[in-house]
Phi, psi and omega in degrees: 000129179271176185297322182296318179295324180291324181279331183228080181296157180298144178283131179301140185298329184287341182299325179290346181267352182290146177211158178296151175297148176293165180299145182273157177239151180280128180278150184281007180226160180252323182217159176228129176232157178268126175285118184297333182284319185255347184062027178252155177284137176246118182266133180235145178273185183299334179271359180089004180277146180290134178253125178284125183258011178090170182261147178234136178279169176237158177213158178215149180215156176226152177219132177239145177246152180229146174238124186253355183227111184258355184257351176211221182298132182292140173248094188261148174220175177205157177240147177226147170213161179208156175231147182215138174234000000 
């Protein structure tokens, strides 16, 4: 390392990618607690009233793999399925 590199180290590459955070928005709730009976989050506003946050679906998927050639190079395949509500 020469003297110039020691006095002026290279600028990290990520610094050029930095930008200010976008403007913030006010959220419609003040607190979130877990309901012990349902294990779901309950959102409350500043007055303590429950805020409905909308419905969210659930999904599940499975994947199985198969190997069809056991005496040399494997010939592998797989199946996938999913359900969503």
